[in-house]
PDB file with SEQRES, HELIX, SHEET and CRYST1 records, atoms N, CA, C and O in Angstrom:
SEQRES   1 A   69  MET ILE PHE PHE ILE MET SER LYS THR ILE TYR TYR LYS          
SEQRES   2 A   69  SER ILE PRO ARG GLU LEU GLU ARG LEU ASN ILE THR GLN          
SEQRES   3 A   69  LYS GLU ALA ALA LYS MET LEU GLY MET SER LEU SER GLY          
SEQRES   4 A   69  PHE THR SER ARG ILE ALA SER ASP LYS PRO ILE THR HIS          
SEQRES   5 A   69  TRP MET ILE TYR GLY LEU ALA ASN TYR LEU GLU LYS LYS          
SEQRES   6 A   69  ILE LYS ASP VAL                                              
HELIX    1 AA1 TYR A   12  SER A   14  5                                   3    
HELIX    2 AA2 ILE A   15  ARG A   21  1                                   7    
HELIX    3 AA3 GLN A   26  MET A   32  1                                   7    
HELIX    4 AA4 LEU A   37  SER A   46  1                                  10    
HELIX    5 AA5 PRO A   49  LYS A   67  1                                  19    
CRYST1    1.000    1.000    1.000  90.00  90.00  90.00 P 1           1          
ATOM      1  N   MET A   1       1.231 -25.253  -7.874  1.00  0.00           N  
ATOM      2  CA  MET A   1       2.502 -24.593  -7.724  1.00  0.00           C  
ATOM      3  C   MET A   1       2.234 -23.123  -7.423  1.00  0.00           C  
ATOM      4  O   MET A   1       1.378 -22.504  -8.055  1.00  0.00           O  
ATOM      5  N   ILE A   2       2.945 -22.581  -6.486  1.00  0.00           N  
ATOM      6  CA  ILE A   2       2.775 -21.190  -6.069  1.00  0.00           C  
ATOM      7  C   ILE A   2       4.075 -20.446  -6.307  1.00  0.00           C  
ATOM      8  O   ILE A   2       5.160 -20.889  -5.930  1.00  0.00           O  
ATOM      9  N   PHE A   3       3.921 -19.291  -6.952  1.00  0.00           N  
ATOM     10  CA  PHE A   3       5.076 -18.421  -7.184  1.00  0.00           C  
ATOM     11  C   PHE A   3       4.856 -17.113  -6.419  1.00  0.00           C  
ATOM     12  O   PHE A   3       3.770 -16.533  -6.450  1.00  0.00           O  
ATOM     13  N   PHE A   4       5.907 -16.665  -5.735  1.00  0.00           N  
ATOM     14  CA  PHE A   4       5.821 -15.395  -5.042  1.00  0.00           C  
ATOM     15  C   PHE A   4       6.572 -14.363  -5.842  1.00  0.00           C  
ATOM     16  O   PHE A   4       7.757 -14.534  -6.130  1.00  0.00           O  
ATOM     17  N   ILE A   5       5.888 -13.285  -6.205  1.00  0.00           N  
ATOM     18  CA  ILE A   5       6.567 -12.256  -6.999  1.00  0.00           C  
ATOM     19  C   ILE A   5       6.959 -11.075  -6.107  1.00  0.00           C  
ATOM     20  O   ILE A   5       7.675 -10.180  -6.555  1.00  0.00           O  
ATOM     21  N   MET A   6       6.503 -11.062  -4.862  1.00  0.00           N  
ATOM     22  CA  MET A   6       6.914  -9.990  -3.968  1.00  0.00           C  
ATOM     23  C   MET A   6       8.246 -10.375  -3.331  1.00  0.00           C  
ATOM     24  O   MET A   6       8.464 -11.529  -2.960  1.00  0.00           O  
ATOM     25  N   SER A   7       9.112  -9.408  -3.215  1.00  0.00           N  
ATOM     26  CA  SER A   7      10.419  -9.679  -2.591  1.00  0.00           C  
ATOM     27  C   SER A   7      10.316  -9.702  -1.067  1.00  0.00           C  
ATOM     28  O   SER A   7      11.169 -10.274  -0.389  1.00  0.00           O  
ATOM     29  N   LYS A   8       9.249  -9.068  -0.527  1.00  0.00           N  
ATOM     30  CA  LYS A   8       9.062  -9.078   0.899  1.00  0.00           C  
ATOM     31  C   LYS A   8       7.580  -8.934   1.202  1.00  0.00           C  
ATOM     32  O   LYS A   8       6.823  -8.406   0.389  1.00  0.00           O  
ATOM     33  N   THR A   9       7.174  -9.395   2.353  1.00  0.00           N  
ATOM     34  CA  THR A   9       5.818  -9.266   2.778  1.00  0.00           C  
ATOM     35  C   THR A   9       5.677  -7.916   3.534  1.00  0.00           C  
ATOM     36  O   THR A   9       6.549  -7.530   4.313  1.00  0.00           O  
ATOM     37  N   ILE A  10       4.575  -7.234   3.280  1.00  0.00           N  
ATOM     38  CA  ILE A  10       4.312  -6.011   3.998  1.00  0.00           C  
ATOM     39  C   ILE A  10       3.330  -6.355   5.097  1.00  0.00           C  
ATOM     40  O   ILE A  10       2.183  -6.698   4.808  1.00  0.00           O  
ATOM     41  N   TYR A  11       3.744  -6.274   6.345  1.00  0.00           N  
ATOM     42  CA  TYR A  11       2.904  -6.621   7.463  1.00  0.00           C  
ATOM     43  C   TYR A  11       2.150  -5.392   7.959  1.00  0.00           C  
ATOM     44  O   TYR A  11       2.489  -4.255   7.629  1.00  0.00           O  
ATOM     45  N   TYR A  12       1.123  -5.651   8.755  1.00  0.00           N  
ATOM     46  CA  TYR A  12       0.224  -4.591   9.250  1.00  0.00           C  
ATOM     47  C   TYR A  12       0.968  -3.405   9.799  1.00  0.00           C  
ATOM     48  O   TYR A  12       0.708  -2.272   9.393  1.00  0.00           O  
ATOM     49  N   LYS A  13       1.884  -3.636  10.710  1.00  0.00           N  
ATOM     50  CA  LYS A  13       2.555  -2.523  11.355  1.00  0.00           C  
ATOM     51  C   LYS A  13       3.469  -1.739  10.405  1.00  0.00           C  
ATOM     52  O   LYS A  13       3.830  -0.600  10.703  1.00  0.00           O  
ATOM     53  N   SER A  14       3.840  -2.322   9.288  1.00  0.00           N  
ATOM     54  CA  SER A  14       4.721  -1.630   8.367  1.00  0.00           C  
ATOM     55  C   SER A  14       3.970  -0.852   7.284  1.00  0.00           C  
ATOM     56  O   SER A  14       4.573  -0.063   6.557  1.00  0.00           O  
ATOM     57  N   ILE A  15       2.661  -1.070   7.174  1.00  0.00           N  
ATOM     58  CA  ILE A  15       1.890  -0.302   6.174  1.00  0.00           C  
ATOM     59  C   ILE A  15       1.972   1.166   6.439  1.00  0.00           C  
ATOM     60  O   ILE A  15       2.285   1.915   5.514  1.00  0.00           O  
ATOM     61  N   PRO A  16       1.707   1.652   7.667  1.00  0.00           N  
ATOM     62  CA  PRO A  16       1.869   3.081   7.908  1.00  0.00           C  
ATOM     63  C   PRO A  16       3.310   3.563   7.665  1.00  0.00           C  
ATOM     64  O   PRO A  16       3.509   4.684   7.198  1.00  0.00           O  
ATOM     65  N   ARG A  17       4.289   2.751   7.969  1.00  0.00           N  
ATOM     66  CA  ARG A  17       5.683   3.122   7.703  1.00  0.00           C  
ATOM     67  C   ARG A  17       5.962   3.204   6.195  1.00  0.00           C  
ATOM     68  O   ARG A  17       6.699   4.074   5.732  1.00  0.00           O  
ATOM     69  N   GLU A  18       5.367   2.298   5.459  1.00  0.00           N  
ATOM     70  CA  GLU A  18       5.513   2.329   3.978  1.00  0.00           C  
ATOM     71  C   GLU A  18       4.906   3.597   3.398  1.00  0.00           C  
ATOM     72  O   GLU A  18       5.482   4.227   2.511  1.00  0.00           O  
ATOM     73  N   LEU A  19       3.745   3.958   3.907  1.00  0.00           N  
ATOM     74  CA  LEU A  19       3.109   5.211   3.455  1.00  0.00           C  
ATOM     75  C   LEU A  19       3.959   6.409   3.839  1.00  0.00           C  
ATOM     76  O   LEU A  19       4.075   7.360   3.066  1.00  0.00           O  
ATOM     77  N   GLU A  20       4.553   6.375   5.025  1.00  0.00           N  
ATOM     78  CA  GLU A  20       5.455   7.434   5.475  1.00  0.00           C  
ATOM     79  C   GLU A  20       6.667   7.503   4.537  1.00  0.00           C  
ATOM     80  O   GLU A  20       7.085   8.590   4.137  1.00  0.00           O  
ATOM     81  N   ARG A  21       7.220   6.357   4.195  1.00  0.00           N  
ATOM     82  CA  ARG A  21       8.368   6.293   3.292  1.00  0.00           C  
ATOM     83  C   ARG A  21       8.019   6.902   1.925  1.00  0.00           C  
ATOM     84  O   ARG A  21       8.851   7.550   1.291  1.00  0.00           O  
ATOM     85  N   LEU A  22       6.770   6.679   1.486  1.00  0.00           N  
ATOM     86  CA  LEU A  22       6.322   7.237   0.225  1.00  0.00           C  
ATOM     87  C   LEU A  22       5.925   8.703   0.345  1.00  0.00           C  
ATOM     88  O   LEU A  22       5.608   9.363  -0.644  1.00  0.00           O  
ATOM     89  N   ASN A  23       5.951   9.191   1.576  1.00  0.00           N  
ATOM     90  CA  ASN A  23       5.626  10.568   1.859  1.00  0.00           C  
ATOM     91  C   ASN A  23       4.162  10.921   1.494  1.00  0.00           C  
ATOM     92  O   ASN A  23       3.875  11.989   0.954  1.00  0.00           O  
ATOM     93  N   ILE A  24       3.254   9.976   1.812  1.00  0.00           N  
ATOM     94  CA  ILE A  24       1.826  10.247   1.621  1.00  0.00           C  
ATOM     95  C   ILE A  24       1.071   9.872   2.914  1.00  0.00           C  
ATOM     96  O   ILE A  24       1.538   9.049   3.701  1.00  0.00           O  
ATOM     97  N   THR A  25      -0.052  10.469   3.103  1.00  0.00           N  
ATOM     98  CA  THR A  25      -0.872  10.166   4.250  1.00  0.00           C  
ATOM     99  C   THR A  25      -1.827   9.002   3.936  1.00  0.00           C  
ATOM    100  O   THR A  25      -1.987   8.619   2.777  1.00  0.00           O  
ATOM    101  N   GLN A  26      -2.446   8.456   4.963  1.00  0.00           N  
ATOM    102  CA  GLN A  26      -3.436   7.401   4.738  1.00  0.00           C  
ATOM    103  C   GLN A  26      -4.598   7.949   3.935  1.00  0.00           C  
ATOM    104  O   GLN A  26      -5.165   7.251   3.094  1.00  0.00           O  
ATOM    105  N   LYS A  27      -4.952   9.195   4.194  1.00  0.00           N  
ATOM    106  CA  LYS A  27      -6.047   9.838   3.458  1.00  0.00           C  
ATOM    107  C   LYS A  27      -5.733   9.958   1.973  1.00  0.00           C  
ATOM    108  O   LYS A  27      -6.599   9.709   1.135  1.00  0.00           O  
ATOM    109  N   GLU A  28      -4.484  10.343   1.634  1.00  0.00           N  
ATOM    110  CA  GLU A  28      -4.077  10.434   0.236  1.00  0.00           C  
ATOM    111  C   GLU A  28      -4.020   9.080  -0.420  1.00  0.00           C  
ATOM    112  O   GLU A  28      -4.422   8.929  -1.574  1.00  0.00           O  
ATOM    113  N   ALA A  29      -3.513   8.063   0.319  1.00  0.00           N  
ATOM    114  CA  ALA A  29      -3.476   6.704  -0.217  1.00  0.00           C  
ATOM    115  C   ALA A  29      -4.867   6.189  -0.503  1.00  0.00           C  
ATOM    116  O   ALA A  29      -5.115   5.589  -1.549  1.00  0.00           O  
ATOM    117  N   ALA A  30      -5.789   6.427   0.445  1.00  0.00           N  
ATOM    118  CA  ALA A  30      -7.142   5.967   0.269  1.00  0.00           C  
ATOM    119  C   ALA A  30      -7.776   6.629  -0.960  1.00  0.00           C  
ATOM    120  O   ALA A  30      -8.482   5.961  -1.715  1.00  0.00           O  
ATOM    121  N   LYS A  31      -7.541   7.905  -1.172  1.00  0.00           N  
ATOM    122  CA  LYS A  31      -8.081   8.599  -2.351  1.00  0.00           C  
ATOM    123  C   LYS A  31      -7.522   7.997  -3.640  1.00  0.00           C  
ATOM    124  O   LYS A  31      -8.265   7.760  -4.593  1.00  0.00           O  
ATOM    125  N   MET A  32      -6.195   7.750  -3.666  1.00  0.00           N  
ATOM    126  CA  MET A  32      -5.577   7.165  -4.859  1.00  0.00           C  
ATOM    127  C   MET A  32      -6.097   5.769  -5.148  1.00  0.00           C  
ATOM    128  O   MET A  32      -6.151   5.347  -6.303  1.00  0.00           O  
ATOM    129  N   LEU A  33      -6.486   5.041  -4.085  1.00  0.00           N  
ATOM    130  CA  LEU A  33      -7.008   3.667  -4.265  1.00  0.00           C  
ATOM    131  C   LEU A  33      -8.513   3.645  -4.434  1.00  0.00           C  
ATOM    132  O   LEU A  33      -9.109   2.576  -4.573  1.00  0.00           O  
ATOM    133  N   GLY A  34      -9.147   4.838  -4.422  1.00  0.00           N  
ATOM    134  CA  GLY A  34     -10.591   4.932  -4.670  1.00  0.00           C  
ATOM    135  C   GLY A  34     -11.471   4.432  -3.543  1.00  0.00           C  
ATOM    136  O   GLY A  34     -12.507   3.813  -3.784  1.00  0.00           O  
ATOM    137  N   MET A  35     -11.062   4.699  -2.315  1.00  0.00           N  
ATOM    138  CA  MET A  35     -11.889   4.271  -1.180  1.00  0.00           C  
ATOM    139  C   MET A  35     -11.876   5.343  -0.104  1.00  0.00           C  
ATOM    140  O   MET A  35     -11.066   6.270  -0.136  1.00  0.00           O  
ATOM    141  N   SER A  36     -12.782   5.200   0.840  1.00  0.00           N  
ATOM    142  CA  SER A  36     -12.838   6.166   1.939  1.00  0.00           C  
ATOM    143  C   SER A  36     -11.727   5.904   2.914  1.00  0.00           C  
ATOM    144  O   SER A  36     -11.167   4.809   2.963  1.00  0.00           O  
ATOM    145  N   LEU A  37     -11.412   6.910   3.688  1.00  0.00           N  
ATOM    146  CA  LEU A  37     -10.371   6.765   4.709  1.00  0.00           C  
ATOM    147  C   LEU A  37     -10.720   5.696   5.721  1.00  0.00           C  
ATOM    148  O   LEU A  37      -9.872   4.897   6.120  1.00  0.00           O  
ATOM    149  N   SER A  38     -11.981   5.689   6.133  1.00  0.00           N  
ATOM    150  CA  SER A  38     -12.426   4.660   7.127  1.00  0.00           C  
ATOM    151  C   SER A  38     -12.345   3.256   6.519  1.00  0.00           C  
ATOM    152  O   SER A  38     -11.946   2.310   7.198  1.00  0.00           O  
ATOM    153  N   GLY A  39     -12.722   3.118   5.247  1.00  0.00           N  
ATOM    154  CA  GLY A  39     -12.628   1.837   4.582  1.00  0.00           C  
ATOM    155  C   GLY A  39     -11.169   1.375   4.443  1.00  0.00           C  
ATOM    156  O   GLY A  39     -10.860   0.193   4.594  1.00  0.00           O  
ATOM    157  N   PHE A  40     -10.289   2.330   4.155  1.00  0.00           N  
ATOM    158  CA  PHE A  40      -8.862   2.004   4.008  1.00  0.00           C  
ATOM    159  C   PHE A  40      -8.268   1.575   5.342  1.00  0.00           C  
ATOM    160  O   PHE A  40      -7.584   0.554   5.419  1.00  0.00           O  
ATOM    161  N   THR A  41      -8.526   2.349   6.397  1.00  0.00           N  
ATOM    162  CA  THR A  41      -7.987   1.997   7.711  1.00  0.00           C  
ATOM    163  C   THR A  41      -8.564   0.672   8.206  1.00  0.00           C  
ATOM    164  O   THR A  41      -7.885  -0.089   8.895  1.00  0.00           O  
ATOM    165  N   SER A  42      -9.792   0.407   7.859  1.00  0.00           N  
ATOM    166  CA  SER A  42     -10.421  -0.884   8.203  1.00  0.00           C  
ATOM    167  C   SER A  42      -9.713  -2.032   7.497  1.00  0.00           C  
ATOM    168  O   SER A  42      -9.469  -3.090   8.077  1.00  0.00           O  
ATOM    169  N   ARG A  43      -9.390  -1.796   6.226  1.00  0.00           N  
ATOM    170  CA  ARG A  43      -8.656  -2.861   5.467  1.00  0.00           C  
ATOM    171  C   ARG A  43      -7.262  -3.085   6.053  1.00  0.00           C  
ATOM    172  O   ARG A  43      -6.798  -4.223   6.129  1.00  0.00           O  
ATOM    173  N   ILE A  44      -6.596  -2.010   6.467  1.00  0.00           N  
ATOM    174  CA  ILE A  44      -5.274  -2.164   7.063  1.00  0.00           C  
ATOM    175  C   ILE A  44      -5.411  -3.016   8.347  1.00  0.00           C  
ATOM    176  O   ILE A  44      -4.633  -3.942   8.578  1.00  0.00           O  
ATOM    177  N   ALA A  45      -6.383  -2.689   9.140  1.00  0.00           N  
ATOM    178  CA  ALA A  45      -6.575  -3.399  10.414  1.00  0.00           C  
ATOM    179  C   ALA A  45      -6.938  -4.867  10.196  1.00  0.00           C  
ATOM    180  O   ALA A  45      -6.570  -5.720  11.003  1.00  0.00           O  
ATOM    181  N   SER A  46      -7.655  -5.169   9.112  1.00  0.00           N  
ATOM    182  CA  SER A  46      -8.052  -6.554   8.832  1.00  0.00           C  
ATOM    183  C   SER A  46      -6.875  -7.438   8.434  1.00  0.00           C  
ATOM    184  O   SER A  46      -6.937  -8.663   8.536  1.00  0.00           O  
ATOM    185  N   ASP A  47      -5.793  -6.787   7.973  1.00  0.00           N  
ATOM    186  CA  ASP A  47      -4.553  -7.509   7.664  1.00  0.00           C  
ATOM    187  C   ASP A  47      -4.732  -8.619   6.633  1.00  0.00           C  
ATOM    188  O   ASP A  47      -4.113  -9.678   6.736  1.00  0.00           O  
ATOM    189  N   LYS A  48      -5.589  -8.367   5.630  1.00  0.00           N  
ATOM    190  CA  LYS A  48      -5.803  -9.386   4.582  1.00  0.00           C  
ATOM    191  C   LYS A  48      -4.771  -9.200   3.449  1.00  0.00           C  
ATOM    192  O   LYS A  48      -4.276  -8.094   3.231  1.00  0.00           O  
ATOM    193  N   PRO A  49      -4.460 -10.276   2.745  1.00  0.00           N  
ATOM    194  CA  PRO A  49      -3.473 -10.194   1.672  1.00  0.00           C  
ATOM    195  C   PRO A  49      -3.772  -9.140   0.606  1.00  0.00           C  
ATOM    196  O   PRO A  49      -2.837  -8.535   0.080  1.00  0.00           O  
ATOM    197  N   ILE A  50      -5.018  -8.903   0.276  1.00  0.00           N  
ATOM    198  CA  ILE A  50      -5.346  -7.930  -0.736  1.00  0.00           C  
ATOM    199  C   ILE A  50      -4.866  -6.546  -0.364  1.00  0.00           C  
ATOM    200  O   ILE A  50      -4.496  -5.762  -1.238  1.00  0.00           O  
ATOM    201  N   THR A  51      -4.865  -6.228   0.943  1.00  0.00           N  
ATOM    202  CA  THR A  51      -4.399  -4.916   1.388  1.00  0.00           C  
ATOM    203  C   THR A  51      -2.904  -4.784   1.119  1.00  0.00           C  
ATOM    204  O   THR A  51      -2.430  -3.733   0.688  1.00  0.00           O  
ATOM    205  N   HIS A  52      -2.177  -5.851   1.376  1.00  0.00           N  
ATOM    206  CA  HIS A  52      -0.721  -5.860   1.129  1.00  0.00           C  
ATOM    207  C   HIS A  52      -0.438  -5.667  -0.346  1.00  0.00           C  
ATOM    208  O   HIS A  52       0.485  -4.937  -0.709  1.00  0.00           O  
ATOM    209  N   TRP A  53      -1.220  -6.311  -1.204  1.00  0.00           N  
ATOM    210  CA  TRP A  53      -1.046  -6.162  -2.643  1.00  0.00           C  
ATOM    211  C   TRP A  53      -1.346  -4.718  -3.093  1.00  0.00           C  
ATOM    212  O   TRP A  53      -0.651  -4.162  -3.942  1.00  0.00           O  
ATOM    213  N   MET A  54      -2.399  -4.131  -2.502  1.00  0.00           N  
ATOM    214  CA  MET A  54      -2.738  -2.744  -2.859  1.00  0.00           C  
ATOM    215  C   MET A  54      -1.578  -1.788  -2.524  1.00  0.00           C  
ATOM    216  O   MET A  54      -1.210  -0.940  -3.336  1.00  0.00           O  
ATOM    217  N   ILE A  55      -1.012  -1.939  -1.322  1.00  0.00           N  
ATOM    218  CA  ILE A  55       0.104  -1.094  -0.903  1.00  0.00           C  
ATOM    219  C   ILE A  55       1.326  -1.356  -1.753  1.00  0.00           C  
ATOM    220  O   ILE A  55       2.025  -0.421  -2.143  1.00  0.00           O  
ATOM    221  N   TYR A  56       1.589  -2.604  -2.043  1.00  0.00           N  
ATOM    222  CA  TYR A  56       2.713  -2.975  -2.900  1.00  0.00           C  
ATOM    223  C   TYR A  56       2.564  -2.333  -4.274  1.00  0.00           C  
ATOM    224  O   TYR A  56       3.507  -1.745  -4.803  1.00  0.00           O  
ATOM    225  N   GLY A  57       1.377  -2.451  -4.838  1.00  0.00           N  
ATOM    226  CA  GLY A  57       1.121  -1.853  -6.165  1.00  0.00           C  
ATOM    227  C   GLY A  57       1.218  -0.339  -6.127  1.00  0.00           C  
ATOM    228  O   GLY A  57       1.813   0.266  -7.019  1.00  0.00           O  
ATOM    229  N   LEU A  58       0.647   0.275  -5.116  1.00  0.00           N  
ATOM    230  CA  LEU A  58       0.714   1.735  -4.997  1.00  0.00           C  
ATOM    231  C   LEU A  58       2.155   2.179  -4.872  1.00  0.00           C  
ATOM    232  O   LEU A  58       2.553   3.144  -5.523  1.00  0.00           O  
ATOM    233  N   ALA A  59       2.949   1.510  -4.059  1.00  0.00           N  
ATOM    234  CA  ALA A  59       4.340   1.867  -3.875  1.00  0.00           C  
ATOM    235  C   ALA A  59       5.102   1.759  -5.203  1.00  0.00           C  
ATOM    236  O   ALA A  59       5.867   2.659  -5.548  1.00  0.00           O  
ATOM    237  N   ASN A  60       4.902   0.679  -5.941  1.00  0.00           N  
ATOM    238  CA  ASN A  60       5.565   0.522  -7.220  1.00  0.00           C  
ATOM    239  C   ASN A  60       5.154   1.583  -8.220  1.00  0.00           C  
ATOM    240  O   ASN A  60       5.986   2.107  -8.961  1.00  0.00           O  
ATOM    241  N   TYR A  61       3.849   1.904  -8.240  1.00  0.00           N  
ATOM    242  CA  TYR A  61       3.372   2.932  -9.135  1.00  0.00           C  
ATOM    243  C   TYR A  61       3.975   4.289  -8.807  1.00  0.00           C  
ATOM    244  O   TYR A  61       4.426   4.992  -9.710  1.00  0.00           O  
ATOM    245  N   LEU A  62       3.994   4.666  -7.551  1.00  0.00           N  
ATOM    246  CA  LEU A  62       4.504   5.959  -7.142  1.00  0.00           C  
ATOM    247  C   LEU A  62       6.014   6.037  -7.356  1.00  0.00           C  
ATOM    248  O   LEU A  62       6.522   7.079  -7.770  1.00  0.00           O  
ATOM    249  N   GLU A  63       6.729   4.968  -7.085  1.00  0.00           N  
ATOM    250  CA  GLU A  63       8.174   4.960  -7.324  1.00  0.00           C  
ATOM    251  C   GLU A  63       8.502   5.090  -8.776  1.00  0.00           C  
ATOM    252  O   GLU A  63       9.450   5.790  -9.134  1.00  0.00           O  
ATOM    253  N   LYS A  64       7.735   4.426  -9.642  1.00  0.00           N  
ATOM    254  CA  LYS A  64       7.957   4.541 -11.104  1.00  0.00           C  
ATOM    255  C   LYS A  64       7.629   5.949 -11.555  1.00  0.00           C  
ATOM    256  O   LYS A  64       8.351   6.523 -12.371  1.00  0.00           O  
ATOM    257  N   LYS A  65       6.565   6.505 -11.042  1.00  0.00           N  
ATOM    258  CA  LYS A  65       6.153   7.859 -11.430  1.00  0.00           C  
ATOM    259  C   LYS A  65       7.246   8.862 -11.043  1.00  0.00           C  
ATOM    260  O   LYS A  65       7.515   9.790 -11.805  1.00  0.00           O  
ATOM    261  N   ILE A  66       7.874   8.698  -9.889  1.00  0.00           N  
ATOM    262  CA  ILE A  66       8.945   9.573  -9.458  1.00  0.00           C  
ATOM    263  C   ILE A  66      10.158   9.467 -10.387  1.00  0.00           C  
ATOM    264  O   ILE A  66      10.776  10.475 -10.730  1.00  0.00           O  
ATOM    265  N   LYS A  67      10.491   8.239 -10.790  1.00  0.00           N  
ATOM    266  CA  LYS A  67      11.627   7.996 -11.658  1.00  0.00           C  
ATOM    267  C   LYS A  67      11.408   8.618 -13.052  1.00  0.00           C  
ATOM    268  O   LYS A  67      12.357   9.055 -13.702  1.00  0.00           O  
ATOM    269  N   ASP A  68      10.144   8.649 -13.495  1.00  0.00           N  
ATOM    270  CA  ASP A  68       9.827   9.171 -14.840  1.00  0.00           C  
ATOM    271  C   ASP A  68       9.853  10.702 -14.899  1.00  0.00           C  
ATOM    272  O   ASP A  68       9.796  11.277 -15.986  1.00  0.00           O  
ATOM    273  N   VAL A  69       9.936  11.357 -13.758  1.00  0.00           N  
ATOM    274  CA  VAL A  69       9.917  12.825 -13.731  1.00  0.00           C  
ATOM    275  C   VAL A  69      11.268  13.398 -14.024  1.00  0.00           C  
ATOM    276  O   VAL A  69      11.430  14.619 -14.042  1.00  0.00           O  
TER     277      VAL A  69                                                      
END                                                                             
């Protein structure tokens, strides 16, 4: 049995838009996720599910952090 907890899928072309919505650069996102910029852009280009989960988690973390301020 498979359960989906994401309300929407984040596709490759929307990852840069999601970062723009969060008002952070790819370089800042890479630093927050503990990876190099080249490693991060490579992961975006590979379009693997783990990358979508990382962006989803980062977005939720940053949105919660903003609400707590």
